[in-house]
Biopython code that builds the backbone (N, CA, C, O; Angstrom):
import numpy as np
from Bio.PDB.StructureBuilder import StructureBuilder

atoms = [
    (1, "MET", "N", (-53.499, -16.148, -17.728)),
    (1, "MET", "CA", (-54.369, -16.864, -17.468)),
    (1, "MET", "C", (-55.641, -16.797, -16.953)),
    (1, "MET", "O", (-56.558, -17.604, -17.105)),
    (2, "TYR", "N", (-55.614, -15.409, -16.112)),
    (2, "TYR", "CA", (-57.022, -15.385, -15.381)),
    (2, "TYR", "C", (-57.591, -13.889, -16.051)),
    (2, "TYR", "O", (-58.771, -13.540, -16.062)),
    (3, "MET", "N", (-56.824, -13.375, -16.415)),
    (3, "MET", "CA", (-57.596, -12.374, -17.334)),
    (3, "MET", "C", (-59.196, -12.665, -18.005)),
    (3, "MET", "O", (-59.661, -13.687, -18.508)),
    (4, "HIS", "N", (-59.708, -11.520, -17.813)),
    (4, "HIS", "CA", (-61.327, -11.481, -18.598)),
    (4, "HIS", "C", (-61.112, -12.195, -20.074)),
    (4, "HIS", "O", (-60.045, -11.904, -20.615)),
    (5, "PRO", "N", (-61.721, -12.821, -20.578)),
    (5, "PRO", "CA", (-61.474, -12.903, -22.300)),
    (5, "PRO", "C", (-61.649, -11.497, -23.035)),
    (5, "PRO", "O", (-61.292, -11.674, -24.199)),
    (6, "SER", "N", (-62.020, -10.274, -22.858)),
    (6, "SER", "CA", (-62.188, -8.990, -23.720)),
    (6, "SER", "C", (-60.883, -9.113, -23.145)),
    (6, "SER", "O", (-60.457, -10.051, -23.819)),
    (7, "GLN", "N", (-59.939, -8.804, -22.348)),
    (7, "GLN", "CA", (-58.036, -7.937, -22.177)),
    (7, "GLN", "C", (-57.949, -9.275, -23.032)),
    (7, "GLN", "O", (-58.003, -8.974, -24.224)),
    (8, "TYR", "N", (-57.871, -10.204, -22.904)),
    (8, "TYR", "CA", (-57.155, -11.422, -23.816)),
    (8, "TYR", "C", (-57.149, -10.794, -25.148)),
    (8, "TYR", "O", (-56.023, -10.638, -25.622)),
    (9, "ALA", "N", (-58.082, -10.423, -25.817)),
    (9, "ALA", "CA", (-58.354, -9.947, -27.220)),
    (9, "ALA", "C", (-58.052, -8.537, -27.209)),
    (9, "ALA", "O", (-58.175, -8.114, -28.358)),
    (10, "ALA", "N", (-57.703, -7.610, -26.389)),
    (10, "ALA", "CA", (-57.489, -6.530, -26.173)),
    (10, "ALA", "C", (-55.392, -6.510, -26.213)),
    (10, "ALA", "O", (-54.783, -5.747, -26.963)),
    (11, "GLU", "N", (-54.989, -7.072, -25.667)),
    (11, "GLU", "CA", (-53.771, -7.852, -25.517)),
    (11, "GLU", "C", (-53.223, -8.289, -26.627)),
    (11, "GLU", "O", (-52.122, -7.905, -27.021)),
    (12, "ALA", "N", (-54.130, -9.343, -27.374)),
    (12, "ALA", "CA", (-53.727, -9.629, -28.511)),
    (12, "ALA", "C", (-53.866, -8.781, -30.018)),
    (12, "ALA", "O", (-53.330, -8.929, -31.116)),
    (13, "ARG", "N", (-54.707, -7.980, -29.556)),
    (13, "ARG", "CA", (-54.625, -6.488, -30.653)),
    (13, "ARG", "C", (-53.500, -5.759, -30.620)),
    (13, "ARG", "O", (-52.865, -5.306, -31.572)),
    (14, "ALA", "N", (-53.262, -5.661, -29.318)),
    (14, "ALA", "CA", (-51.757, -4.501, -29.081)),
    (14, "ALA", "C", (-50.283, -5.370, -29.772)),
    (14, "ALA", "O", (-49.191, -4.917, -30.113)),
    (15, "ILE", "N", (-50.769, -6.621, -29.784)),
    (15, "ILE", "CA", (-49.499, -7.476, -29.772)),
    (15, "ILE", "C", (-49.224, -7.106, -31.735)),
    (15, "ILE", "O", (-48.198, -6.713, -32.289)),
    (16, "SER", "N", (-50.474, -7.405, -32.289)),
    (16, "SER", "CA", (-50.670, -7.193, -33.680)),
    (16, "SER", "C", (-49.942, -5.829, -34.203)),
    (16, "SER", "O", (-49.007, -5.606, -34.972)),
    (17, "GLU", "N", (-50.877, -4.969, -33.361)),
    (17, "GLU", "CA", (-50.703, -3.813, -34.056)),
    (17, "GLU", "C", (-49.195, -2.954, -33.632)),
    (17, "GLU", "O", (-48.942, -1.781, -33.906)),
    (18, "LEU", "N", (-48.331, -3.913, -32.904)),
    (18, "LEU", "CA", (-46.717, -3.764, -32.417)),
    (18, "LEU", "C", (-46.202, -4.381, -33.498)),
    (18, "LEU", "O", (-44.995, -4.323, -33.731)),
    (19, "GLY", "N", (-47.027, -5.020, -34.256)),
    (19, "GLY", "CA", (-46.404, -5.513, -35.658)),
    (19, "GLY", "C", (-45.924, -7.139, -35.993)),
    (19, "GLY", "O", (-45.423, -7.720, -36.956)),
    (20, "PHE", "N", (-46.495, -7.606, -34.278)),
    (20, "PHE", "CA", (-45.810, -9.194, -34.502)),
    (20, "PHE", "C", (-47.261, -9.591, -35.415)),
    (20, "PHE", "O", (-48.197, -8.881, -35.784)),
    (21, "GLY", "N", (-46.928, -11.296, -35.613)),
    (21, "GLY", "CA", (-47.827, -11.777, -36.231)),
    (21, "GLY", "C", (-48.477, -13.242, -35.650)),
    (21, "GLY", "O", (-49.034, -14.020, -36.424)),
    (22, "LEU", "N", (-48.326, -13.552, -34.042)),
    (22, "LEU", "CA", (-48.779, -14.298, -33.890)),
    (22, "LEU", "C", (-48.888, -13.847, -32.287)),
    (22, "LEU", "O", (-48.463, -12.737, -31.967)),
    (23, "THR", "N", (-49.653, -15.019, -30.975)),
    (23, "THR", "CA", (-49.944, -14.897, -30.017)),
    (23, "THR", "C", (-50.186, -16.415, -29.526)),
    (23, "THR", "O", (-50.490, -17.416, -30.175)),
    (24, "ARG", "N", (-49.911, -16.205, -27.961)),
    (24, "ARG", "CA", (-50.360, -17.499, -27.523)),
    (24, "ARG", "C", (-50.856, -17.127, -26.068)),
    (24, "ARG", "O", (-50.403, -16.302, -25.274)),
    (25, "CYS", "N", (-52.121, -18.149, -25.949)),
    (25, "CYS", "CA", (-52.593, -17.732, -24.981)),
    (25, "CYS", "C", (-52.749, -19.133, -23.914)),
    (25, "CYS", "O", (-52.658, -20.231, -24.463)),
    (26, "ALA", "N", (-52.949, -19.098, -22.611)),
    (26, "ALA", "CA", (-53.034, -20.324, -21.809)),
    (26, "ALA", "C", (-54.415, -19.936, -21.259)),
    (26, "ALA", "O", (-54.574, -19.328, -20.200)),
    (27, "PRO", "N", (-55.600, -20.429, -22.241)),
    (27, "PRO", "CA", (-56.984, -20.496, -21.810)),
    (27, "PRO", "C", (-57.446, -21.209, -20.453)),
    (27, "PRO", "O", (-57.298, -22.392, -20.144)),
    (28, "ALA", "N", (-58.043, -20.178, -19.727)),
    (28, "ALA", "CA", (-59.067, -20.856, -17.987)),
    (28, "ALA", "C", (-59.599, -22.064, -18.619)),
    (28, "ALA", "O", (-59.927, -22.314, -19.779)),
    (29, "SER", "N", (-59.593, -22.872, -17.332)),
    (29, "SER", "CA", (-60.948, -24.520, -17.771)),
    (29, "SER", "C", (-61.677, -23.778, -18.256)),
    (29, "SER", "O", (-61.724, -22.548, -18.261)),
    (30, "GLY", "N", (-62.313, -24.579, -18.713)),
    (30, "GLY", "CA", (-64.181, -24.507, -19.043)),
    (30, "GLY", "C", (-63.955, -24.305, -20.568)),
    (30, "GLY", "O", (-63.087, -23.578, -21.049)),
    (31, "ARG", "N", (-65.075, -25.230, -21.429)),
    (31, "ARG", "CA", (-65.043, -25.232, -22.634)),
    (31, "ARG", "C", (-65.473, -23.817, -23.244)),
    (31, "ARG", "O", (-64.963, -23.264, -24.218)),
    (32, "SER", "N", (-66.619, -23.317, -22.382)),
    (32, "SER", "CA", (-67.385, -22.453, -22.795)),
    (32, "SER", "C", (-66.086, -21.242, -22.890)),
    (32, "SER", "O", (-65.712, -20.696, -23.928)),
    (33, "ARG", "N", (-65.592, -21.035, -21.635)),
    (33, "ARG", "CA", (-64.694, -19.939, -21.383)),
    (33, "ARG", "C", (-63.370, -19.847, -22.673)),
    (33, "ARG", "O", (-62.847, -18.803, -23.064)),
    (34, "ILE", "N", (-63.102, -21.033, -23.078)),
    (34, "ILE", "CA", (-62.022, -21.396, -24.059)),
    (34, "ILE", "C", (-62.361, -20.898, -24.980)),
    (34, "ILE", "O", (-61.852, -19.783, -25.094)),
    (35, "LEU", "N", (-63.190, -21.236, -25.978)),
    (35, "LEU", "CA", (-63.883, -20.525, -26.650)),
    (35, "LEU", "C", (-64.342, -19.274, -26.944)),
    (35, "LEU", "O", (-64.151, -18.660, -27.994)),
    (36, "LYS", "N", (-65.040, -18.866, -25.851)),
    (36, "LYS", "CA", (-65.129, -17.382, -26.036)),
    (36, "LYS", "C", (-63.798, -16.439, -26.117)),
    (36, "LYS", "O", (-63.470, -15.583, -26.938)),
    (37, "ARG", "N", (-63.239, -16.876, -25.077)),
    (37, "ARG", "CA", (-61.763, -16.311, -25.145)),
    (37, "ARG", "C", (-61.252, -16.619, -26.973)),
    (37, "ARG", "O", (-60.925, -15.640, -27.645)),
    (38, "LEU", "N", (-61.248, -17.087, -27.182)),
    (38, "LEU", "CA", (-60.776, -17.657, -28.590)),
    (38, "LEU", "C", (-61.632, -16.385, -29.543)),
    (38, "LEU", "O", (-61.210, -15.370, -30.097)),
    (39, "ARG", "N", (-62.619, -16.817, -29.459)),
    (39, "ARG", "CA", (-63.499, -16.083, -30.348)),
    (39, "ARG", "C", (-63.323, -14.712, -30.290)),
    (39, "ARG", "O", (-63.500, -14.117, -31.353)),
    (40, "LEU", "N", (-62.978, -13.972, -29.188)),
    (40, "LEU", "CA", (-63.204, -12.610, -29.076)),
    (40, "LEU", "C", (-61.379, -12.275, -29.742)),
    (40, "LEU", "O", (-60.987, -11.290, -30.368)),
    (41, "MET", "N", (-60.728, -13.295, -29.378)),
    (41, "MET", "CA", (-59.226, -12.392, -29.836)),
    (41, "MET", "C", (-59.246, -12.717, -31.320)),
    (41, "MET", "O", (-58.429, -12.098, -32.001)),
    (42, "ARG", "N", (-60.278, -13.842, -32.121)),
    (42, "ARG", "CA", (-59.641, -13.858, -33.170)),
    (42, "ARG", "C", (-60.634, -12.331, -33.608)),
    (42, "ARG", "O", (-60.065, -11.336, -34.055)),
    (43, "GLU", "N", (-61.882, -12.371, -33.428)),
    (43, "GLU", "CA", (-62.566, -11.062, -33.947)),
    (43, "GLU", "C", (-61.300, -9.810, -33.789)),
    (43, "GLU", "O", (-60.818, -9.314, -34.807)),
    (44, "ALA", "N", (-60.970, -9.502, -32.781)),
    (44, "ALA", "CA", (-60.044, -8.471, -32.535)),
    (44, "ALA", "C", (-58.695, -8.550, -33.563)),
    (44, "ALA", "O", (-58.251, -7.477, -33.971)),
    (45, "VAL", "N", (-58.101, -9.692, -33.945)),
    (45, "VAL", "CA", (-56.673, -9.493, -34.347)),
    (45, "VAL", "C", (-56.810, -10.101, -36.177)),
    (45, "VAL", "O", (-55.892, -10.247, -36.983)),
    (46, "GLY", "N", (-58.551, -10.389, -36.396)),
    (46, "GLY", "CA", (-58.482, -10.970, -38.144)),
    (46, "GLY", "C", (-57.905, -12.091, -38.844)),
    (46, "GLY", "O", (-57.286, -12.748, -38.007)),
    (47, "PRO", "N", (-57.836, -12.504, -39.739)),
    (47, "PRO", "CA", (-57.397, -14.147, -39.985)),
    (47, "PRO", "C", (-56.366, -14.214, -40.211)),
    (47, "PRO", "O", (-55.966, -15.363, -40.398)),
    (48, "ASP", "N", (-55.411, -13.169, -40.321)),
    (48, "ASP", "CA", (-53.924, -13.425, -40.885)),
    (48, "ASP", "C", (-53.259, -13.366, -39.822)),
    (48, "ASP", "O", (-52.043, -13.529, -39.932)),
    (49, "PHE", "N", (-53.792, -13.135, -38.567)),
    (49, "PHE", "CA", (-52.847, -13.525, -36.983)),
    (49, "PHE", "C", (-52.860, -15.164, -36.654)),
    (49, "PHE", "O", (-53.805, -15.928, -36.852)),
    (50, "ASP", "N", (-51.643, -15.469, -36.138)),
    (50, "ASP", "CA", (-52.156, -16.569, -35.590)),
    (50, "ASP", "C", (-52.034, -16.457, -34.108)),
    (50, "ASP", "O", (-51.296, -15.733, -33.438)),
    (51, "LEU", "N", (-53.244, -17.653, -33.619)),
    (51, "LEU", "CA", (-53.317, -17.685, -32.130)),
    (51, "LEU", "C", (-52.620, -18.756, -31.914)),
    (51, "LEU", "O", (-52.771, -19.654, -32.743)),
    (52, "MET", "N", (-51.895, -18.941, -31.046)),
    (52, "MET", "CA", (-51.522, -20.384, -30.253)),
    (52, "MET", "C", (-52.100, -20.722, -29.182)),
    (52, "MET", "O", (-52.460, -19.771, -28.489)),
    (53, "VAL", "N", (-52.395, -22.076, -28.666)),
    (53, "VAL", "CA", (-53.116, -22.117, -27.332)),
    (53, "VAL", "C", (-52.106, -23.431, -26.702)),
    (53, "VAL", "O", (-51.684, -24.511, -27.114)),
    (54, "ASP", "N", (-52.022, -22.628, -25.486)),
    (54, "ASP", "CA", (-50.928, -23.374, -24.292)),
    (54, "ASP", "C", (-52.022, -23.993, -23.929)),
    (54, "ASP", "O", (-53.104, -23.428, -23.773)),
    (55, "ALA", "N", (-51.725, -25.663, -23.710)),
    (55, "ALA", "CA", (-53.161, -26.319, -23.125)),
    (55, "ALA", "C", (-52.665, -27.163, -22.295)),
    (55, "ALA", "O", (-53.339, -28.192, -22.349)),
    (56, "PRO", "N", (-51.347, -27.295, -21.132)),
    (56, "PRO", "CA", (-50.500, -27.933, -20.323)),
    (56, "PRO", "C", (-51.813, -28.098, -19.356)),
    (56, "PRO", "O", (-52.215, -29.259, -19.291)),
    (57, "HIS", "N", (-52.477, -27.232, -18.669)),
    (57, "HIS", "CA", (-53.498, -27.049, -17.931)),
    (57, "HIS", "C", (-54.472, -28.224, -18.241)),
    (57, "HIS", "O", (-54.923, -28.876, -17.299)),
    (58, "LEU", "N", (-54.722, -28.439, -19.181)),
    (58, "LEU", "CA", (-55.489, -30.173, -19.272)),
    (58, "LEU", "C", (-54.660, -31.567, -18.843)),
    (58, "LEU", "O", (-55.107, -32.714, -18.850)),
    (59, "VAL", "N", (-53.543, -31.194, -18.531)),
    (59, "VAL", "CA", (-52.908, -32.475, -17.765)),
    (59, "VAL", "C", (-52.628, -32.083, -16.751)),
    (59, "VAL", "O", (-52.228, -30.923, -16.655)),
    (60, "ALA", "N", (-52.721, -32.801, -15.773)),
    (60, "ALA", "CA", (-52.104, -32.339, -14.406)),
    (60, "ALA", "C", (-51.830, -33.670, -13.470)),
    (60, "ALA", "O", (-52.628, -34.581, -13.247)),
    (61, "HIS", "N", (-50.347, -33.513, -12.938)),
    (61, "HIS", "CA", (-49.673, -34.614, -12.620)),
    (61, "HIS", "C", (-49.519, -35.764, -13.410)),
    (61, "HIS", "O", (-49.634, -36.947, -13.091)),
    (62, "GLY", "N", (-49.201, -35.173, -14.643)),
    (62, "GLY", "CA", (-49.068, -36.207, -15.685)),
    (62, "GLY", "C", (-50.493, -36.970, -16.214)),
    (62, "GLY", "O", (-50.668, -37.704, -17.186)),
    (63, "ARG", "N", (-51.316, -36.556, -15.308)),
    (63, "ARG", "CA", (-52.604, -37.017, -16.255)),
    (63, "ARG", "C", (-53.836, -36.210, -16.893)),
    (63, "ARG", "O", (-54.261, -35.158, -16.413)),
    (64, "PRO", "N", (-54.313, -36.787, -17.945)),
    (64, "PRO", "CA", (-55.115, -35.926, -18.511)),
    (64, "PRO", "C", (-56.604, -35.729, -17.451)),
    (64, "PRO", "O", (-57.247, -36.395, -16.641)),
    (65, "GLN", "N", (-56.624, -34.418, -18.052)),
    (65, "GLN", "CA", (-57.912, -33.781, -17.347)),
    (65, "GLN", "C", (-59.287, -34.165, -18.158)),
    (65, "GLN", "O", (-60.391, -34.187, -17.613)),
    (66, "LEU", "N", (-59.055, -34.463, -19.537)),
    (66, "LEU", "CA", (-60.092, -34.137, -20.052)),
    (66, "LEU", "C", (-59.711, -35.862, -20.939)),
    (66, "LEU", "O", (-58.511, -36.074, -21.118)),
    (67, "SER", "N", (-60.489, -36.727, -21.324)),
    (67, "SER", "CA", (-60.624, -38.150, -22.463)),
    (67, "SER", "C", (-59.855, -37.120, -23.583)),
    (67, "SER", "O", (-59.686, -35.904, -23.677)),
    (68, "VAL", "N", (-59.501, -38.284, -24.345)),
    (68, "VAL", "CA", (-59.250, -38.124, -25.939)),
    (68, "VAL", "C", (-60.240, -37.518, -26.548)),
    (68, "VAL", "O", (-60.125, -36.483, -27.205)),
    (69, "ALA", "N", (-61.246, -38.131, -26.358)),
    (69, "ALA", "CA", (-62.261, -37.703, -27.379)),
    (69, "ALA", "C", (-62.589, -36.530, -26.961)),
    (69, "ALA", "O", (-62.878, -35.804, -27.912)),
    (70, "ALA", "N", (-62.685, -35.953, -25.822)),
    (70, "ALA", "CA", (-62.787, -34.203, -25.349)),
    (70, "ALA", "C", (-61.892, -33.742, -25.391)),
    (70, "ALA", "O", (-61.829, -32.654, -24.820)),
    (71, "VAL", "N", (-60.807, -34.198, -25.992)),
    (71, "VAL", "CA", (-59.860, -33.652, -26.929)),
    (71, "VAL", "C", (-60.011, -33.114, -27.803)),
    (71, "VAL", "O", (-60.083, -31.889, -27.893)),
    (72, "GLU", "N", (-60.101, -33.968, -28.734)),
    (72, "GLU", "CA", (-60.627, -34.366, -30.179)),
    (72, "GLU", "C", (-61.673, -33.179, -30.337)),
    (72, "GLU", "O", (-61.591, -32.346, -31.240)),
    (73, "LYS", "N", (-62.750, -33.190, -29.282)),
    (73, "LYS", "CA", (-64.125, -32.271, -29.551)),
    (73, "LYS", "C", (-63.551, -31.100, -29.286)),
    (73, "LYS", "O", (-64.079, -30.180, -29.910)),
    (74, "LEU", "N", (-62.595, -30.762, -28.538)),
    (74, "LEU", "CA", (-62.419, -29.020, -27.998)),
    (74, "LEU", "C", (-61.418, -28.539, -29.227)),
    (74, "LEU", "O", (-61.245, -27.345, -29.472)),
    (75, "ALA", "N", (-60.663, -29.794, -30.107)),
    (75, "ALA", "CA", (-59.527, -29.462, -30.840)),
    (75, "ALA", "C", (-60.528, -29.058, -32.076)),
    (75, "ALA", "O", (-60.208, -28.130, -32.819)),
    (76, "GLY", "N", (-61.815, -29.823, -32.285)),
    (76, "GLY", "CA", (-62.418, -29.407, -33.231)),
    (76, "GLY", "C", (-63.093, -27.962, -33.338)),
    (76, "GLY", "O", (-63.015, -27.104, -34.216)),
    (77, "GLU", "N", (-63.804, -28.007, -32.091)),
    (77, "GLU", "CA", (-64.610, -26.612, -31.867)),
    (77, "GLU", "C", (-63.203, -25.709, -32.105)),
    (77, "GLU", "O", (-63.270, -25.045, -33.139)),
    (78, "LEU", "N", (-62.147, -25.577, -31.476)),
    (78, "LEU", "CA", (-60.985, -24.426, -31.802)),
    (78, "LEU", "C", (-60.956, -24.449, -33.395)),
    (78, "LEU", "O", (-61.153, -23.338, -33.886)),
    (79, "SER", "N", (-60.799, -25.238, -34.087)),
    (79, "SER", "CA", (-60.388, -25.092, -35.356)),
    (79, "SER", "C", (-61.575, -23.942, -36.218)),
    (79, "SER", "O", (-61.356, -23.205, -37.180)),
    (80, "GLN", "N", (-62.449, -24.090, -35.678)),
    (80, "GLN", "CA", (-63.417, -23.131, -36.064)),
    (80, "GLN", "C", (-62.369, -21.545, -36.062)),
    (80, "GLN", "O", (-62.898, -20.779, -36.867)),
    (81, "TYR", "N", (-61.321, -20.998, -35.529)),
    (81, "TYR", "CA", (-60.599, -19.869, -35.317)),
    (81, "TYR", "C", (-59.354, -19.721, -35.595)),
    (81, "TYR", "O", (-58.594, -18.835, -35.205)),
    (82, "SER", "N", (-59.075, -20.906, -36.511)),
    (82, "SER", "CA", (-58.059, -21.348, -37.231)),
    (82, "SER", "C", (-57.042, -20.941, -36.035)),
    (82, "SER", "O", (-56.703, -19.807, -35.698)),
    (83, "ILE", "N", (-56.699, -22.039, -35.556)),
    (83, "ILE", "CA", (-55.799, -21.838, -34.576)),
    (83, "ILE", "C", (-54.166, -22.609, -34.960)),
    (83, "ILE", "O", (-54.115, -23.828, -35.127)),
    (84, "ALA", "N", (-53.095, -21.872, -35.050)),
    (84, "ALA", "CA", (-51.895, -22.474, -35.536)),
    (84, "ALA", "C", (-51.047, -23.645, -34.748)),
    (84, "ALA", "O", (-49.989, -24.090, -35.193)),
    (85, "TRP", "N", (-51.669, -24.098, -33.485)),
    (85, "TRP", "CA", (-50.916, -24.068, -32.408)),
    (85, "TRP", "C", (-51.895, -24.517, -31.494)),
    (85, "TRP", "O", (-52.796, -23.736, -31.191)),
    (86, "LEU", "N", (-51.855, -25.923, -30.891)),
    (86, "LEU", "CA", (-52.459, -26.519, -29.816)),
    (86, "LEU", "C", (-51.188, -27.186, -29.171)),
    (86, "LEU", "O", (-50.480, -28.105, -29.583)),
    (87, "GLU", "N", (-51.125, -26.358, -27.923)),
    (87, "GLU", "CA", (-49.898, -27.003, -27.003)),
    (87, "GLU", "C", (-50.279, -28.149, -26.139)),
    (87, "GLU", "O", (-51.223, -27.949, -25.375)),
    (88, "GLU", "N", (-49.815, -29.098, -26.129)),
    (88, "GLU", "CA", (-49.646, -30.299, -25.106)),
    (88, "GLU", "C", (-50.753, -30.506, -24.630)),
    (88, "GLU", "O", (-50.570, -30.734, -23.434)),
    (89, "PRO", "N", (-52.334, -30.588, -24.987)),
    (89, "PRO", "CA", (-53.657, -30.859, -24.498)),
    (89, "PRO", "C", (-53.352, -32.162, -23.723)),
    (89, "PRO", "O", (-53.754, -32.416, -22.587)),
    (90, "LEU", "N", (-52.665, -32.864, -24.419)),
    (90, "LEU", "CA", (-52.752, -34.792, -23.763)),
    (90, "LEU", "C", (-51.523, -34.756, -23.123)),
    (90, "LEU", "O", (-50.721, -33.839, -23.304)),
    (91, "PRO", "N", (-51.271, -35.959, -22.183)),
    (91, "PRO", "CA", (-50.170, -35.984, -21.552)),
    (91, "PRO", "C", (-48.712, -36.455, -22.422)),
    (91, "PRO", "O", (-48.925, -37.328, -23.264)),
    (92, "PRO", "N", (-47.434, -36.031, -22.323)),
    (92, "PRO", "CA", (-46.799, -35.822, -23.447)),
    (92, "PRO", "C", (-46.152, -36.964, -24.095)),
    (92, "PRO", "O", (-45.722, -36.976, -25.249)),
    (93, "ALA", "N", (-46.117, -38.075, -23.114)),
    (93, "ALA", "CA", (-45.523, -39.457, -23.658)),
    (93, "ALA", "C", (-46.532, -39.995, -23.947)),
    (93, "ALA", "O", (-46.284, -41.118, -23.507)),
    (94, "ASP", "N", (-47.864, -40.083, -24.513)),
    (94, "ASP", "CA", (-48.900, -40.759, -24.800)),
    (94, "ASP", "C", (-48.907, -40.634, -26.488)),
    (94, "ASP", "O", (-49.772, -40.175, -27.234)),
    (95, "HIS", "N", (-48.119, -40.991, -26.664)),
    (95, "HIS", "CA", (-48.144, -41.155, -28.441)),
    (95, "HIS", "C", (-48.778, -41.388, -29.256)),
    (95, "HIS", "O", (-48.865, -40.749, -30.305)),
    (96, "THR", "N", (-49.686, -42.889, -28.795)),
    (96, "THR", "CA", (-51.107, -43.271, -29.543)),
    (96, "THR", "C", (-52.193, -42.304, -29.030)),
    (96, "THR", "O", (-53.329, -42.720, -29.261)),
    (97, "ALA", "N", (-52.140, -41.277, -28.479)),
    (97, "ALA", "CA", (-53.365, -40.692, -28.534)),
    (97, "ALA", "C", (-53.032, -39.245, -29.246)),
    (97, "ALA", "O", (-53.948, -38.747, -29.900)),
    (98, "TYR", "N", (-51.703, -38.495, -29.157)),
    (98, "TYR", "CA", (-51.268, -37.538, -30.255)),
    (98, "TYR", "C", (-51.543, -38.295, -31.429)),
    (98, "TYR", "O", (-52.260, -37.721, -32.248)),
    (99, "ARG", "N", (-51.039, -39.772, -31.796)),
    (99, "ARG", "CA", (-51.074, -40.256, -33.401)),
    (99, "ARG", "C", (-52.786, -39.906, -33.222)),
    (99, "ARG", "O", (-53.016, -38.758, -33.601)),
    (100, "ARG", "N", (-53.653, -40.418, -32.880)),
    (100, "ARG", "CA", (-55.193, -40.521, -32.838)),
    (100, "ARG", "C", (-55.557, -39.135, -33.006)),
    (100, "ARG", "O", (-56.283, -39.086, -33.999)),
    (101, "LEU", "N", (-55.387, -37.868, -32.463)),
    (101, "LEU", "CA", (-55.771, -36.540, -32.218)),
    (101, "LEU", "C", (-55.455, -35.997, -33.935)),
    (101, "LEU", "O", (-56.084, -35.431, -34.829)),
    (102, "LYS", "N", (-54.138, -36.546, -33.728)),
    (102, "LYS", "CA", (-53.518, -35.416, -35.615)),
    (102, "LYS", "C", (-54.672, -36.557, -36.082)),
    (102, "LYS", "O", (-55.839, -36.199, -35.922)),
    (103, "GLU", "N", (-54.500, -37.573, -36.508)),
    (103, "GLU", "CA", (-55.537, -38.327, -37.884)),
    (103, "GLU", "C", (-56.811, -37.481, -37.438)),
    (103, "GLU", "O", (-57.423, -36.823, -38.279)),
    (104, "TRP", "N", (-57.144, -37.504, -36.300)),
    (104, "TRP", "CA", (-58.568, -37.227, -36.598)),
    (104, "TRP", "C", (-58.812, -35.550, -36.893)),
    (104, "TRP", "O", (-59.981, -35.175, -36.977)),
    (105, "ILE", "N", (-57.574, -34.421, -37.068)),
    (105, "ILE", "CA", (-58.130, -33.258, -37.451)),
    (105, "ILE", "C", (-57.451, -33.042, -38.865)),
    (105, "ILE", "O", (-57.719, -32.081, -39.587)),
    (106, "SER", "N", (-56.636, -33.934, -39.151)),
    (106, "SER", "CA", (-55.976, -34.167, -40.564)),
    (106, "SER", "C", (-57.750, -34.192, -41.739)),
    (106, "SER", "O", (-57.682, -34.357, -42.957)),
]
sb = StructureBuilder()
sb.init_structure("model")
sb.init_model(0)
sb.init_chain("A")
sb.init_seg("    ")
for serial, (resi, resn, name, xyz) in enumerate(atoms, 1):
    if name == "N":
        sb.init_residue(resn, " ", resi, " ")
    sb.init_atom(name, np.array(xyz, "f"), 0.0, 1.0, " ", f" {name:<3s}", serial, name[0])
structure = sb.get_structure()
């Protein structure tokens, strides 16, 4: 979570070279850092490798750190990197927000 974005890219490349088809990262906070990390990872592994984003840090003590609208915006920006999975960007019990996010990105 605290590595430099280029280290995440190198790690993803190494995982790919071992024959795995996916990896996940827990991005540091900050929209621009998250996007930079994913851009470098995608460049390192190419389009046929799955990238998963573990985002529970967007929720602290059961409360969202970003509004649903901000999560939707971030998810839209992440989609340019063909993310296979965005884990827990909203409080787990907020089913309405998850439905809205699903409808928005579908």
